[in-house]
C-alpha positions in Angstrom: 27.2 -3.4 4.4 29.3 -6.1 5.7 27.3 -8.0 8.3 30.2 -7.8 10.8 30.4 -4.0 10.7 28.6 -1.7 12.9 25.2 -0.5 11.8 26.3 3.0 10.7 29.6 1.8 9.3 31.1 2.5 5.9 29.2 0.7 3.1 31.1 -1.6 0.7 29.5 0.1 -2.3 26.6 2.5 -3.0 24.0 0.7 -5.1 21.1 3.1 -5.0 19.0 5.7 -3.3 15.4 5.7 -2.0 13.5 8.7 -0.7 10.3 7.5 1.0 8.8 11.0 1.1 8.8 11.4 -2.6 9.0 7.7 -3.5 12.1 8.6 -5.6 14.3 5.5 -6.4 17.6 5.4 -8.2 19.2 1.9 -8.5 22.4 0.8 -10.1 20.8 -2.4 -11.4 23.9 -4.1 -13.0 25.8 -3.7 -9.7 22.9 -4.9 -7.7 22.6 -8.0 -9.9 26.3 -8.7 -9.5 26.1 -8.5 -5.7 23.0 -10.7 -5.5 24.8 -13.3 -7.6 27.7 -13.1 -5.1 25.3 -14.0 -2.3 24.2 -10.6 -0.9 21.0 -10.9 1.2 18.8 -7.8 1.0 16.6 -6.8 4.0 12.8 -7.2 3.7 12.4 -3.5 2.8 15.1 -3.5 0.2 13.7 -6.8 -1.2 10.3 -5.0 -1.7 12.0 -2.1 -3.5 13.8 -4.6 -5.8 10.5 -6.4 -6.6 8.9 -3.1 -7.6 11.9 -2.4 -9.9 11.9 -6.0 -11.2 15.5 -6.5 -10.3 15.0 -10.2 -9.4 13.9 -11.0 -13.0 17.2 -9.7 -14.2 19.1 -12.0 -11.8 17.2 -15.0 -13.1 17.9 -14.1 -16.8 21.6 -13.5 -16.4 
């Protein structure tokens, strides 16, 4: 989301899916790594999901 858009506004790009009831997670890791390198700041909740999926290790390697 663009930080200047309203909360329920249109996303810039869909990077993944998380269902807390079933703990199902689908992430587009290459696109997430690209956005993080561009300066995207994940929320605390999303940061925890990324840590579980070891996304930040891929950011450091690339």
